[in-house]
C-alpha positions as CSV (number, residue, x, y, z in Angstrom):
1,M,88.8,91.2,96.4
2,R,91.5,91.4,99.1
3,R,92.0,95.2,99.2
4,L,95.3,95.3,101.1
5,F,95.5,99.1,100.7
6,K,93.1,102.0,101.3
7,K,92.4,104.8,98.9
8,G,94.9,107.6,99.4
9,E,97.5,105.3,101.1
10,R,101.2,105.5,100.1
11,V,102.6,102.3,98.7
12,R,106.0,101.3,97.3
13,S,106.4,99.4,94.0
14,K,108.3,96.1,94.3
15,I,109.3,96.5,90.6
16,D,111.2,99.8,90.7
17,G,110.9,101.1,94.2
18,K,108.8,104.2,93.4
19,V,106.5,105.5,96.1
20,M,102.9,105.8,94.8
21,E,99.5,106.8,96.0
22,V,96.5,104.5,95.6
23,L,93.6,106.1,93.6
24,K,91.1,103.3,93.3
25,Y,90.7,99.5,92.8
26,F,89.6,97.6,89.8
27,K,88.5,94.0,89.3
28,K,91.1,91.2,89.5
29,N,93.3,92.9,92.1
30,L,94.3,95.8,89.9
31,V,95.1,99.1,91.6
32,E,95.2,102.5,89.9
33,V,98.2,104.5,91.3
34,K,99.7,107.9,90.7
35,W,103.3,109.2,91.3
36,F,105.3,112.3,90.6
37,D,108.2,112.1,88.2
38,L,111.0,114.4,89.3
39,N,112.7,114.5,85.8
40,S,109.7,115.6,83.8
41,K,107.9,117.3,86.7
42,E,104.6,115.5,85.8
43,V,102.1,113.3,87.7
44,H,101.7,109.9,86.1
45,T,98.9,107.3,86.7
46,N,99.1,103.6,86.0
47,K,97.3,100.4,86.8
48,V,99.4,97.9,88.8
49,K,98.7,94.4,90.2
50,E,98.2,94.5,93.9
51,D,100.9,91.8,94.3
52,K,103.5,94.1,93.0
53,L,103.0,96.7,95.8
54,S,104.0,96.9,99.4
55,K,103.3,99.4,102.2
56,A,105.6,102.4,102.2
57,A,107.5,103.2,105.3
């Protein structure tokens, strides 16, 4: 595994531009991330491929 990001690091999604936080890694370069939705005021988690993420500024 490459592990471009560390646990707790802020990353930006290349798909929709959301800023997310890395929770943990899975096999096959999958990363579990969480983000806060301002509209529904909830925290969401999702699994995203590592290739679809970049470091947040």
